[in-house]
DRENNU-981483 format. One record per residue (C-alpha): residue number from 1; residue in three letters; y, z, x. Coordinates in steps of 0.02 Angstrom, whole numbers, plus 32768, in hexadecimal, padded with zeros to 4 digits. Example, Ala and Ser with C-alpha at 12.3 -4.5 7.8 and 13.67 -1.06 7.14 Angstrom:
DRENNU-981483
+------+------+------+------+------+
: resi : resn :   yy :   zz :   xx :
+------+------+------+------+------+
:    1 :  ALA : 7F1F : 8186 : 8267 :
:    2 :  SER : 7FCB : 8165 : 82AC :
+------+------+------+------+------+
***
This chain:
DRENNU-981483
+------+------+------+------+------+
: resi : resn :   yy :   zz :   xx :
+------+------+------+------+------+
:    1 :  UNK : 8000 : 8000 : 8000 :
:    2 :  UNK : 8076 : 802C : 808D :
:    3 :  UNK : 8059 : 7F85 : 80E4 :
:    4 :  UNK : 806D : 7F27 : 8041 :
:    5 :  UNK : 8115 : 7F76 : 801D :
:    6 :  UNK : 8151 : 7F5B : 80CE :
:    7 :  UNK : 811D : 7EA5 : 80C3 :
:    8 :  UNK : 817F : 7E95 : 8021 :
:    9 :  UNK : 821B : 7ED6 : 8077 :
:   10 :  UNK : 8207 : 7E57 : 8103 :
:   11 :  UNK : 81EB : 7DC8 : 8088 :
:   12 :  UNK : 828A : 7DF5 : 802A :
:   13 :  UNK : 82EC : 7DF5 : 80CD :
:   14 :  UNK : 82A9 : 7D4A : 80FE :
:   15 :  UNK : 82D0 : 7D07 : 8051 :
:   16 :  UNK : 8384 : 7D3E : 805F :
:   17 :  UNK : 838F : 7CED : 810B :
:   18 :  UNK : 8354 : 7C49 : 80C0 :
:   19 :  UNK : 83E2 : 7C47 : 8041 :
:   20 :  UNK : 8460 : 7C0C : 80C2 :
:   21 :  UNK : 84CB : 7B6E : 80C0 :
:   22 :  UNK : 8494 : 7AD7 : 8120 :
:   23 :  UNK : 84F6 : 7A70 : 819E :
:   24 :  UNK : 85A4 : 7A34 : 8172 :
:   25 :  UNK : 85D7 : 7983 : 814A :
:   26 :  UNK : 8674 : 792B : 8188 :
:   27 :  UNK : 86DD : 7954 : 80EE :
:   28 :  UNK : 875F : 79A8 : 815D :
:   29 :  UNK : 8799 : 7902 : 81A6 :
:   30 :  UNK : 8816 : 78AA : 8133 :
:   31 :  UNK : 881D : 77EF : 811D :
:   32 :  UNK : 8881 : 77A3 : 81AB :
:   33 :  UNK : 892C : 775C : 8186 :
:   34 :  UNK : 893C : 769D : 8197 :
:   35 :  UNK : 8993 : 76AE : 8240 :
:   36 :  UNK : 890C : 769C : 82C3 :
:   37 :  UNK : 887F : 76B0 : 8246 :
:   38 :  UNK : 8815 : 762C : 829D :
:   39 :  UNK : 881D : 7688 : 8342 :
:   40 :  UNK : 8790 : 7700 : 836B :
:   41 :  UNK : 87E4 : 77AA : 837D :
:   42 :  UNK : 8790 : 783A : 83D7 :
:   43 :  UNK : 8725 : 78AE : 836D :
:   44 :  UNK : 86C7 : 7939 : 83C6 :
:   45 :  UNK : 860E : 7952 : 83A8 :
:   46 :  UNK : 85DA : 79D7 : 832D :
:   47 :  UNK : 8577 : 7A2F : 83B4 :
:   48 :  UNK : 85D6 : 7A2E : 845B :
:   49 :  UNK : 857A : 7A20 : 84FE :
:   50 :  UNK : 8582 : 7AB8 : 856E :
:   51 :  UNK : 85A6 : 7A4A : 8604 :
:   52 :  UNK : 862E : 79D6 : 85C2 :
:   53 :  UNK : 868A : 79BD : 851E :
:   54 :  UNK : 86E6 : 791B : 8542 :
:   55 :  UNK : 865F : 789D : 8572 :
:   56 :  UNK : 8687 : 782E : 84DD :
:   57 :  UNK : 873E : 7829 : 850F :
:   58 :  UNK : 8711 : 77DF : 85B8 :
:   59 :  UNK : 86B6 : 7747 : 8573 :
:   60 :  UNK : 8757 : 76E1 : 8585 :
:   61 :  UNK : 8780 : 76C1 : 863B :
:   62 :  UNK : 8830 : 76B6 : 8681 :
:   63 :  UNK : 887A : 760B : 865B :
:   64 :  UNK : 8895 : 7584 : 86DD :
:   65 :  UNK : 88F8 : 74E4 : 86D3 :
:   66 :  UNK : 8974 : 74C7 : 8647 :
:   67 :  UNK : 8974 : 754E : 85C2 :
:   68 :  UNK : 898D : 7529 : 8509 :
:   69 :  UNK : 89D4 : 75A5 : 848D :
:   70 :  UNK : 892F : 75AB : 8430 :
:   71 :  UNK : 88D2 : 75D8 : 84D1 :
:   72 :  UNK : 8950 : 7661 : 84F6 :
:   73 :  UNK : 893F : 76A9 : 8447 :
:   74 :  UNK : 8880 : 76A3 : 8450 :
:   75 :  UNK : 8883 : 7701 : 84F5 :
:   76 :  UNK : 88FC : 7783 : 84B4 :
:   77 :  UNK : 889F : 77AF : 8413 :
:   78 :  UNK : 87FC : 77BF : 8474 :
:   79 :  UNK : 8836 : 781C : 8510 :
:   80 :  UNK : 88D7 : 7877 : 84E5 :
:   81 :  UNK : 88BC : 7932 : 8505 :
:   82 :  UNK : 892D : 7967 : 8475 :
:   83 :  UNK : 88CA : 7903 : 83F6 :
:   84 :  UNK : 8824 : 793C : 843E :
:   85 :  UNK : 885D : 79F1 : 842E :
:   86 :  UNK : 8886 : 79D7 : 8377 :
:   87 :  UNK : 87DA : 7989 : 8361 :
:   88 :  UNK : 8788 : 7A26 : 83A5 :
:   89 :  UNK : 87F4 : 7A8D : 832F :
:   90 :  UNK : 87A6 : 7A2E : 829E :
:   91 :  UNK : 86F8 : 7A53 : 82DE :
:   92 :  UNK : 8726 : 7B09 : 82F3 :
:   93 :  UNK : 8765 : 7B10 : 8240 :
:   94 :  UNK : 86C2 : 7AC0 : 8207 :
:   95 :  UNK : 8661 : 7B47 : 8262 :
:   96 :  UNK : 86CB : 7BCC : 820E :
:   97 :  UNK : 86A3 : 7B7A : 8167 :
:   98 :  UNK : 85EB : 7B8A : 8191 :
:   99 :  UNK : 8602 : 7C41 : 81BD :
:  100 :  UNK : 8660 : 7C63 : 811B :
:  101 :  UNK : 85C9 : 7C2B : 80B6 :
:  102 :  UNK : 854F : 7CA5 : 8104 :
:  103 :  UNK : 850A : 7D3E : 80AB :
:  104 :  UNK : 8523 : 7DE8 : 80F9 :
:  105 :  UNK : 848C : 7E24 : 815B :
:  106 :  UNK : 8411 : 7E99 : 8105 :
:  107 :  UNK : 8405 : 7F48 : 814A :
:  108 :  UNK : 835D : 7F8F : 817F :
:  109 :  UNK : 8355 : 804C : 8175 :
:  110 :  UNK : 82CB : 80BE : 81B6 :
:  111 :  UNK : 82D9 : 8176 : 818A :
:  112 :  UNK : 826B : 8208 : 81C7 :
:  113 :  UNK : 826E : 82B1 : 816E :
:  114 :  UNK : 8216 : 835C : 8175 :
:  115 :  UNK : 81E5 : 8369 : 822C :
:  116 :  UNK : 8216 : 83CB : 82C8 :
:  117 :  UNK : 824E : 845B : 825A :
:  118 :  UNK : 8205 : 8506 : 8235 :
:  119 :  UNK : 8173 : 8545 : 81D1 :
:  120 :  UNK : 8111 : 84B8 : 817F :
:  121 :  UNK : 818F : 843B : 81C5 :
:  122 :  UNK : 8177 : 846D : 827B :
:  123 :  UNK : 80FF : 83DF : 829A :
:  124 :  UNK : 80EE : 8330 : 8254 :
:  125 :  UNK : 806E : 8358 : 81CE :
:  126 :  UNK : 80F5 : 8356 : 8148 :
:  127 :  UNK : 8150 : 82C0 : 818F :
:  128 :  UNK : 819E : 8250 : 810C :
:  129 :  UNK : 81C6 : 819E : 8142 :
:  130 :  UNK : 8234 : 8129 : 80DF :
:  131 :  UNK : 8249 : 8071 : 810A :
:  132 :  UNK : 82C9 : 8015 : 80A1 :
:  133 :  UNK : 832D : 7F75 : 809D :
:  134 :  UNK : 83DE : 7F6D : 8056 :
:  135 :  UNK : 843C : 7ED0 : 8027 :
:  136 :  UNK : 84EA : 7EB7 : 7FE0 :
:  137 :  UNK : 84F9 : 7E3C : 7F50 :
:  138 :  UNK : 85A9 : 7DFA : 7F2C :
:  139 :  UNK : 85B2 : 7DF6 : 7E6F :
:  140 :  UNK : 8659 : 7D9A : 7E6A :
:  141 :  UNK : 861E : 7CFF : 7EC9 :
:  142 :  UNK : 8675 : 7D34 : 7F69 :
:  143 :  UNK : 860C : 7CC7 : 7FDB :
:  144 :  UNK : 862E : 7C26 : 7F7C :
:  145 :  UNK : 86E8 : 7C50 : 7F73 :
:  146 :  UNK : 86F2 : 7C79 : 802C :
:  147 :  UNK : 86A0 : 7BD6 : 8059 :
:  148 :  UNK : 8715 : 7B79 : 7FE4 :
:  149 :  UNK : 87AB : 7BC4 : 803E :
:  150 :  UNK : 875F : 7B9C : 80E8 :
:  151 :  UNK : 873E : 7AE9 : 80B4 :
:  152 :  UNK : 87F4 : 7AD4 : 8084 :
:  153 :  UNK : 8826 : 7B1D : 812B :
:  154 :  UNK : 87B8 : 7AA0 : 8185 :
:  155 :  UNK : 8808 : 7A13 : 8122 :
:  156 :  UNK : 88B3 : 7A53 : 8156 :
:  157 :  UNK : 8877 : 7A4B : 820A :
:  158 :  UNK : 8845 : 7998 : 81E4 :
:  159 :  UNK : 88F6 : 7972 : 81A9 :
:  160 :  UNK : 893A : 79BE : 8249 :
:  161 :  UNK : 88C7 : 794B : 82AB :
:  162 :  UNK : 8904 : 78B3 : 824A :
:  163 :  UNK : 89B8 : 78E6 : 8266 :
:  164 :  UNK : 8995 : 78F5 : 8321 :
:  165 :  UNK : 8941 : 784A : 831F :
:  166 :  UNK : 89DE : 77F9 : 82D8 :
:  167 :  UNK : 8A4A : 7857 : 8354 :
:  168 :  UNK : 89E0 : 7817 : 83E4 :
:  169 :  UNK : 89EA : 7765 : 83A2 :
:  170 :  UNK : 8AA7 : 7773 : 8391 :
:  171 :  UNK : 8AB7 : 77BF : 843E :
:  172 :  UNK : 8A4E : 773A : 8495 :
:  173 :  UNK : 8AAB : 76B0 : 8438 :
:  174 :  UNK : 8B54 : 76F2 : 846D :
:  175 :  UNK : 8B1C : 7708 : 8521 :
:  176 :  UNK : 8AD6 : 7657 : 851D :
:  177 :  UNK : 8B82 : 761D : 84E1 :
:  178 :  UNK : 8BD3 : 7680 : 856D :
:  179 :  UNK : 8B6A : 7624 : 85EF :
:  180 :  UNK : 8B93 : 757C : 859F :
:  181 :  UNK : 8C4C : 75A8 : 85A3 :
:  182 :  UNK : 8C3F : 75E2 : 8657 :
:  183 :  UNK : 8BEC : 753E : 8688 :
:  184 :  UNK : 8C74 : 74E0 : 862E :
:  185 :  UNK : 8CFE : 7546 : 8682 :
:  186 :  UNK : 8CBB : 750F : 872A :
:  187 :  UNK : 8CC9 : 745B : 86F0 :
:  188 :  UNK : 8D7C : 7479 : 86B3 :
:  189 :  UNK : 8DA8 : 74CF : 8757 :
:  190 :  UNK : 8D61 : 743E : 87BC :
:  191 :  UNK : 8DC0 : 73C1 : 8751 :
:  192 :  UNK : 8E60 : 7425 : 876B :
:  193 :  UNK : 8E41 : 7428 : 8827 :
:  194 :  UNK : 8E24 : 736C : 8828 :
:  195 :  UNK : 8EC7 : 7350 : 87CA :
:  196 :  UNK : 8F23 : 73C1 : 8843 :
:  197 :  UNK : 8ED7 : 7367 : 88D9 :
:  198 :  UNK : 8F08 : 72BE : 888F :
:  199 :  UNK : 8FBB : 72F9 : 887D :
:  200 :  UNK : 8FB6 : 7340 : 892E :
:  201 :  UNK : 8F76 : 729A : 8972 :
:  202 :  UNK : 8FFE : 7239 : 8916 :
:  203 :  UNK : 9082 : 72B2 : 8956 :
:  204 :  UNK : 9046 : 729E : 8A09 :
:  205 :  UNK : 9051 : 71E0 : 89FA :
:  206 :  UNK : 9103 : 71ED : 89B9 :
:  207 :  UNK : 9133 : 7261 : 8A46 :
:  208 :  UNK : 90E6 : 71EC : 8AC7 :
:  209 :  UNK : 9146 : 715D : 8A78 :
:  210 :  UNK : 91E7 : 71C0 : 8A81 :
:  211 :  UNK : 91F8 : 71C0 : 89C3 :
:  212 :  UNK : 91EA : 727D : 89B3 :
:  213 :  UNK : 9223 : 7312 : 8A1B :
:  214 :  UNK : 91A0 : 7371 : 8A83 :
:  215 :  UNK : 91BB : 740D : 8A1C :
:  216 :  UNK : 915A : 73BD : 898D :
:  217 :  UNK : 90BA : 73C6 : 89F6 :
:  218 :  UNK : 90BF : 7483 : 89ED :
:  219 :  UNK : 90E5 : 747F : 8934 :
:  220 :  UNK : 9053 : 7408 : 8916 :
:  221 :  UNK : 8FDA : 747B : 8973 :
:  222 :  UNK : 8FF9 : 750C : 88FB :
:  223 :  UNK : 8F9A : 74C1 : 8865 :
:  224 :  UNK : 8F0A : 7494 : 88D9 :
:  225 :  UNK : 8EFD : 7547 : 8917 :
:  226 :  UNK : 8F08 : 7593 : 886A :
:  227 :  UNK : 8E84 : 751B : 8827 :
:  228 :  UNK : 8E10 : 754B : 88B6 :
:  229 :  UNK : 8E25 : 7602 : 888A :
:  230 :  UNK : 8E03 : 75DB : 87D2 :
:  231 :  UNK : 8D66 : 757C : 8803 :
:  232 :  UNK : 8D21 : 760E : 8869 :
:  233 :  UNK : 8D48 : 7685 : 87DA :
:  234 :  UNK : 8CED : 7613 : 875F :
:  235 :  UNK : 8C56 : 760B : 87D2 :
:  236 :  UNK : 8C4C : 76C9 : 87DC :
:  237 :  UNK : 8C5F : 76D6 : 871F :
:  238 :  UNK : 8BCE : 765C : 870B :
:  239 :  UNK : 8B5E : 76C6 : 877B :
:  240 :  UNK : 8B87 : 7762 : 8716 :
:  241 :  UNK : 8B6D : 7709 : 8670 :
:  242 :  UNK : 8AC4 : 76C3 : 86A8 :
:  243 :  UNK : 8A89 : 7771 : 86D7 :
:  244 :  UNK : 8AC7 : 77BA : 8633 :
:  245 :  UNK : 8A63 : 7736 : 85D6 :
:  246 :  UNK : 89C5 : 7758 : 863A :
:  247 :  UNK : 89D4 : 7812 : 8617 :
:  248 :  UNK : 89BB : 77F4 : 855D :
:  249 :  UNK : 8903 : 77D1 : 8582 :
:  250 :  UNK : 88F9 : 785A : 8607 :
:  251 :  UNK : 8904 : 77E6 : 869D :
:  252 :  UNK : 8974 : 7828 : 8727 :
:  253 :  UNK : 8990 : 777F : 8777 :
:  254 :  UNK : 89A5 : 76D7 : 871F :
:  255 :  UNK : 8920 : 7658 : 874C :
:  256 :  UNK : 8960 : 75C7 : 86E2 :
:  257 :  UNK : 89C9 : 7540 : 8733 :
:  258 :  UNK : 8A40 : 751E : 86A4 :
:  259 :  UNK : 8A56 : 7514 : 85E8 :
:  260 :  UNK : 8A31 : 747E : 857A :
:  261 :  UNK : 8AAF : 74A3 : 84F0 :
:  262 :  UNK : 8B5F : 7464 : 84D2 :
:  263 :  UNK : 8BFB : 74B7 : 848E :
:  264 :  UNK : 8C50 : 7418 : 8452 :
:  265 :  UNK : 8BED : 7406 : 83B1 :
:  266 :  UNK : 8C4B : 7453 : 8320 :
:  267 :  UNK : 8C29 : 745D : 8266 :
:  268 :  UNK : 8CA0 : 748F : 81DC :
:  269 :  UNK : 8C90 : 7545 : 81A7 :
:  270 :  UNK : 8C2A : 755E : 8107 :
:  271 :  UNK : 8C7C : 75A1 : 806B :
:  272 :  UNK : 8CAF : 7656 : 807F :
:  273 :  UNK : 8C6D : 768B : 7FD4 :
:  274 :  UNK : 8BC3 : 7644 : 8000 :
:  275 :  UNK : 8BBC : 76B0 : 809B :
:  276 :  UNK : 8BEF : 774A : 8039 :
:  277 :  UNK : 8B5F : 772B : 7FC1 :
:  278 :  UNK : 8AE7 : 773A : 8054 :
:  279 :  UNK : 8B20 : 77E6 : 808D :
:  280 :  UNK : 8A8C : 7837 : 8035 :
:  281 :  UNK : 8A1A : 77DE : 80B2 :
:  282 :  UNK : 8A5E : 784D : 813C :
:  283 :  UNK : 89E2 : 78DA : 8160 :
:  284 :  UNK : 8A71 : 7957 : 8166 :
:  285 :  UNK : 8A8C : 7934 : 80AC :
:  286 :  UNK : 89DA : 7908 : 8077 :
:  287 :  UNK : 8996 : 79AB : 80BC :
:  288 :  UNK : 89F7 : 7A14 : 803F :
:  289 :  UNK : 8988 : 79E1 : 7FAE :
:  290 :  UNK : 88F8 : 7A2D : 8010 :
:  291 :  UNK : 8964 : 7AC2 : 803F :
:  292 :  UNK : 898B : 7AE7 : 7F88 :
:  293 :  UNK : 88D3 : 7AD9 : 7F5C :
:  294 :  UNK : 88AA : 7B50 : 7FEB :
:  295 :  UNK : 8927 : 7BD1 : 7FAC :
:  296 :  UNK : 88DC : 7BC7 : 7EFE :
:  297 :  UNK : 882F : 7BD9 : 7F48 :
:  298 :  UNK : 886C : 7C75 : 7FA2 :
:  299 :  UNK : 88A2 : 7CBB : 7EF9 :
:  300 :  UNK : 87F5 : 7C98 : 7EB2 :
:  301 :  UNK : 87A7 : 7CED : 7F49 :
:  302 :  UNK : 8813 : 7D87 : 7F2F :
:  303 :  UNK : 87DF : 7D8D : 7E79 :
:  304 :  UNK : 8729 : 7D7E : 7EAC :
:  305 :  UNK : 873B : 7E09 : 7F2C :
:  306 :  UNK : 8785 : 7E77 : 7EA3 :
:  307 :  UNK : 86D9 : 7E7A : 7E53 :
:  308 :  UNK : 8673 : 7F07 : 7EA4 :
:  309 :  UNK : 85E1 : 7ED3 : 7F10 :
:  310 :  UNK : 8538 : 7F1A : 7EE2 :
:  311 :  UNK : 84CD : 7F60 : 7F6E :
:  312 :  UNK : 8413 : 7F69 : 7F47 :
:  313 :  UNK : 8395 : 7FCE : 7FA9 :
:  314 :  UNK : 82D9 : 7FB8 : 7FA8 :
:  315 :  UNK : 8261 : 801C : 8011 :
:  316 :  UNK : 81C1 : 807E : 8023 :
:  317 :  UNK : 81AF : 8139 : 803F :
:  318 :  UNK : 8114 : 8186 : 808E :
:  319 :  UNK : 80ED : 8240 : 807F :
:  320 :  UNK : 8084 : 827B : 8112 :
:  321 :  UNK : 8053 : 8320 : 80BF :
:  322 :  UNK : 7FFE : 82CE : 802B :
:  323 :  UNK : 7FDC : 8227 : 807D :
:  324 :  UNK : 8030 : 81D7 : 7FE7 :
:  325 :  UNK : 80B9 : 8156 : 7FD6 :
:  326 :  UNK : 8133 : 8111 : 7F58 :
:  327 :  UNK : 81B8 : 808B : 7F45 :
:  328 :  UNK : 826F : 80B7 : 7F5C :
:  329 :  UNK : 82F1 : 8055 : 7EFB :
:  330 :  UNK : 83AB : 8073 : 7EFA :
:  331 :  UNK : 844F : 801E : 7ED2 :
:  332 :  UNK : 8504 : 8042 : 7EFB :
:  333 :  UNK : 85A0 : 7FFA : 7EAE :
:  334 :  UNK : 8655 : 801F : 7EE2 :
:  335 :  UNK : 86C6 : 8056 : 7E54 :
:  336 :  UNK : 8762 : 7FE7 : 7E4E :
:  337 :  UNK : 87D8 : 8072 : 7E21 :
:  338 :  UNK : 8860 : 805E : 7EA3 :
:  339 :  UNK : 8843 : 7FBD : 7F04 :
:  340 :  UNK : 882A : 7F28 : 7E93 :
:  341 :  UNK : 8874 : 7EAA : 7F0E :
:  342 :  UNK : 8915 : 7EA9 : 7EA9 :
:  343 :  UNK : 8981 : 7E85 : 7F41 :
:  344 :  UNK : 8910 : 7DFC : 7F85 :
:  345 :  UNK : 8909 : 7DA3 : 7EDE :
:  346 :  UNK : 89C6 : 7DA8 : 7EC9 :
:  347 :  UNK : 89E4 : 7D73 : 7F7E :
:  348 :  UNK : 8972 : 7CDD : 7F6B :
:  349 :  UNK : 89C8 : 7CA6 : 7ECB :
:  350 :  UNK : 8A72 : 7CB9 : 7F1C :
:  351 :  UNK : 8A31 : 7C55 : 7FB0 :
:  352 :  UNK : 8A04 : 7BC5 : 7F3D :
:  353 :  UNK : 8AB5 : 7BC7 : 7EF6 :
:  354 :  UNK : 8AFD : 7BCA : 7FA5 :
:  355 :  UNK : 8A8E : 7B38 : 7FD9 :
:  356 :  UNK : 8AD1 : 7ACE : 7F4A :
:  357 :  UNK : 8B82 : 7AE7 : 7F89 :
:  358 :  UNK : 8B4F : 7AC5 : 803C :
:  359 :  UNK : 8B01 : 7A23 : 8004 :
:  360 :  UNK : 8BA7 : 79F0 : 7FB9 :
:  361 :  UNK : 8C01 : 7A26 : 8058 :
:  362 :  UNK : 8B8A : 79BC : 80C1 :
:  363 :  UNK : 8BAC : 7925 : 8053 :
:  364 :  UNK : 8C69 : 7939 : 8063 :
:  365 :  UNK : 8C5E : 7956 : 811F :
:  366 :  UNK : 8BF4 : 78BB : 8137 :
:  367 :  UNK : 8C69 : 7857 : 80C9 :
:  368 :  UNK : 8CFD : 788F : 8134 :
:  369 :  UNK : 8CA3 : 7860 : 81D4 :
:  370 :  UNK : 8C73 : 77B9 : 8188 :
:  371 :  UNK : 8D26 : 7797 : 8153 :
:  372 :  UNK : 8D66 : 77B9 : 8203 :
:  373 :  UNK : 8CE0 : 774C : 8254 :
:  374 :  UNK : 8CFF : 76C1 : 81D7 :
:  375 :  UNK : 8DB9 : 76C2 : 81FF :
:  376 :  UNK : 8D90 : 76B3 : 82B8 :
:  377 :  UNK : 8D17 : 7625 : 8294 :
:  378 :  UNK : 8D92 : 75C3 : 8229 :
:  379 :  UNK : 8E22 : 75DD : 82A2 :
:  380 :  UNK : 8DBB : 75AB : 8339 :
:  381 :  UNK : 8D78 : 7512 : 82DD :
:  382 :  UNK : 8E27 : 74D8 : 82AD :
:  383 :  UNK : 8E6C : 74FB : 835A :
:  384 :  UNK : 8DDE : 74A1 : 83B5 :
:  385 :  UNK : 8DE8 : 740C : 8340 :
:  386 :  UNK : 8EA5 : 73FE : 8353 :
:  387 :  UNK : 8E9E : 740C : 8410 :
:  388 :  UNK : 8E11 : 738D : 841D :
:  389 :  UNK : 8E59 : 730C : 83A6 :
:  390 :  UNK : 8F15 : 7326 : 83AF :
:  391 :  UNK : 8F4F : 7382 : 844B :
:  392 :  UNK : 8EDD : 7355 : 84DD :
:  393 :  UNK : 8EDB : 7295 : 84CC :
:  394 :  UNK : 8F9A : 7281 : 84D9 :
:  395 :  UNK : 8FA2 : 7307 : 8560 :
:  396 :  UNK : 8F23 : 72A5 : 85C5 :
:  397 :  UNK : 8F84 : 7205 : 85AD :
:  398 :  UNK : 9027 : 725D : 85D7 :
:  399 :  UNK : 8FE1 : 729C : 867C :
:  400 :  UNK : 8FA1 : 71EF : 86AA :
:  401 :  UNK : 9048 : 719D : 8684 :
:  402 :  UNK : 90AB : 7226 : 86DB :
:  403 :  UNK : 9042 : 721B : 8779 :
:  404 :  UNK : 9058 : 715E : 8780 :
:  405 :  UNK : 9112 : 7171 : 8768 :
:  406 :  UNK : 9114 : 71F5 : 87F1 :
:  407 :  UNK : 90B9 : 717D : 8866 :
:  408 :  UNK : 9141 : 70FD : 8846 :
:  409 :  UNK : 91CA : 717D : 8860 :
:  410 :  UNK : 9207 : 7176 : 87AC :
:  411 :  UNK : 91E0 : 722F : 878B :
:  412 :  UNK : 91EA : 72CD : 87F2 :
:  413 :  UNK : 915F : 733D : 8830 :
:  414 :  UNK : 918D : 73C0 : 87AE :
:  415 :  UNK : 916D : 7341 : 8724 :
:  416 :  UNK : 90BD : 731A : 875E :
:  417 :  UNK : 909B : 73D2 : 8780 :
:  418 :  UNK : 90CF : 73FF : 86CF :
:  419 :  UNK : 9061 : 7376 : 8685 :
:  420 :  UNK : 8FCD : 73B1 : 86EE :
:  421 :  UNK : 8FE6 : 7467 : 86BD :
:  422 :  UNK : 8FF2 : 7438 : 8605 :
:  423 :  UNK : 8F50 : 73D4 : 860A :
:  424 :  UNK : 8EEF : 745D : 8664 :
:  425 :  UNK : 8F2F : 74E2 : 85EB :
:  426 :  UNK : 8EFD : 747A : 8554 :
:  427 :  UNK : 8E4E : 745D : 8599 :
:  428 :  UNK : 8E3B : 7516 : 85BC :
:  429 :  UNK : 8E7C : 7541 : 850F :
:  430 :  UNK : 8E02 : 74C5 : 84C2 :
:  431 :  UNK : 8D71 : 7516 : 851F :
:  432 :  UNK : 8DA7 : 75C3 : 84E6 :
:  433 :  UNK : 8DAF : 7585 : 8432 :
:  434 :  UNK : 8D00 : 753B : 843F :
:  435 :  UNK : 8CBA : 75DD : 8484 :
:  436 :  UNK : 8D14 : 7643 : 83FE :
:  437 :  UNK : 8CCF : 75D0 : 8377 :
:  438 :  UNK : 8C1A : 75E2 : 83AD :
:  439 :  UNK : 8C2B : 769E : 83CB :
:  440 :  UNK : 8C70 : 76B4 : 831B :
:  441 :  UNK : 8BE5 : 7647 : 82D6 :
:  442 :  UNK : 8B64 : 76B6 : 832D :
:  443 :  UNK : 8BB6 : 7751 : 82E3 :
:  444 :  UNK : 8BAF : 7707 : 8234 :
:  445 :  UNK : 8AFA : 76D2 : 8247 :
:  446 :  UNK : 8ACD : 7782 : 827C :
:  447 :  UNK : 8B2A : 77CC : 81E6 :
:  448 :  UNK : 8ADA : 775C : 8162 :
:  449 :  UNK : 8A33 : 7748 : 81BD :
:  450 :  UNK : 8A34 : 768C : 81AC :
:  451 :  UNK : 8A65 : 75F7 : 821A :
:  452 :  UNK : 8B09 : 75A5 : 81E9 :
:  453 :  UNK : 8AC0 : 74F7 : 81F6 :
:  454 :  UNK : 8A55 : 7523 : 815E :
:  455 :  UNK : 8AF4 : 7546 : 80FB :
:  456 :  UNK : 8B5E : 74B1 : 812C :
:  457 :  UNK : 8B42 : 7415 : 80C5 :
:  458 :  UNK : 8BCC : 73AA : 810C :
:  459 :  UNK : 8B86 : 7301 : 8147 :
:  460 :  UNK : 8B88 : 72CD : 81FB :
:  461 :  UNK : 8B98 : 737C : 8243 :
:  462 :  UNK : 8B1E : 73D5 : 82B5 :
:  463 :  UNK : 8B16 : 747E : 8306 :
:  464 :  UNK : 8B01 : 74A1 : 83BE :
:  465 :  UNK : 8A49 : 74C5 : 83A1 :
:  466 :  UNK : 89DE : 74F5 : 830E :
:  467 :  UNK : 89BB : 75B0 : 830D :
:  468 :  UNK : 8911 : 75B6 : 82BB :
+------+------+------+------+------+
***
């Protein structure tokens, strides 16, 4: 009888151990936004290796040759340490969701009575042994509610991951643009130096012919020297920009030779109201629907915890004096007289109300950021278009005509110097406008989570490169 009862206790314990949740699915990961959705982003394994946790991130080797924007984005979303850290946060939240669904462990109790005393209890003849198993049963559905809250928390971690993914894509795009602009500034600096050298050569010929005073040789050397300084500065800026780009995929030194993109391709900005309608795609806004649900789940958990948990006890008692035994059954139930989770329930409900307002605040903040980025985009587009189509062509022609007139002696050195300075400034201003346009476009794409070339329907326009 004793062995039978003890076996029953063990079977009950094993049965409770079998009522545990199975492995988690990938419900914590939200659907990717359209921006970069075709790129394979890093997702950690559910069970990390003890040796390394980033083997998958090293599948893509450092790039060589010309680098496209798509290649840079693919490298960044696979190898960027920030994004990988957020990926591990999702896995950690999933593990916490698993833990939240577990039952509390049963308690095994062994009790010895009536021995090592006096009189008839001085020996072990009257020893009473009780072996029992106690288990707490949540009557309010606490386990299901706890796991529900944990699942929402894991989904919030998924939204944080998606937000980080868009930030990485925006960052690598803007650094790619910075390298393109730095490459272009070297070209502009070389063109400016060539123009200055042409003027210097013409001035020297005029001095040799006696058509100009020798002092103009010194004046003509100044633009050459300043253009050389500008060229060296542009080369150093390119080196720094290349390294900044490589750092987005955790490479300390750039191994690519150059970039394949171009800054000259512009497309008209899409309608502002269409962009505003896409704000809800941003994870910073989309996450609040999950946040509100999580707060409501916390309220349901607090209500479930307000229901007292029943603790049942089953055991077997053996009396050594009579060599007899009997079952022992007991229950305990807390009396909810003082603590009925009133504060937790109220706090969770207030948290849901607060989350609703924070959702609205996030929408307004994103709309403000979008408005500012859109203004930069439109201004840069108009400026670049005007400089390209209206200002630079006549400035180029004016410099050519002025230099020819200077060669003939019809104009002074100051005239040709002014025409040269104007042309160089316009070309630099045009480059700055192009860079500002593409940087603003990258900001907008990160805010709405969608490439702008999917929103522009104007015929005959193309983007620098499709951001799949």
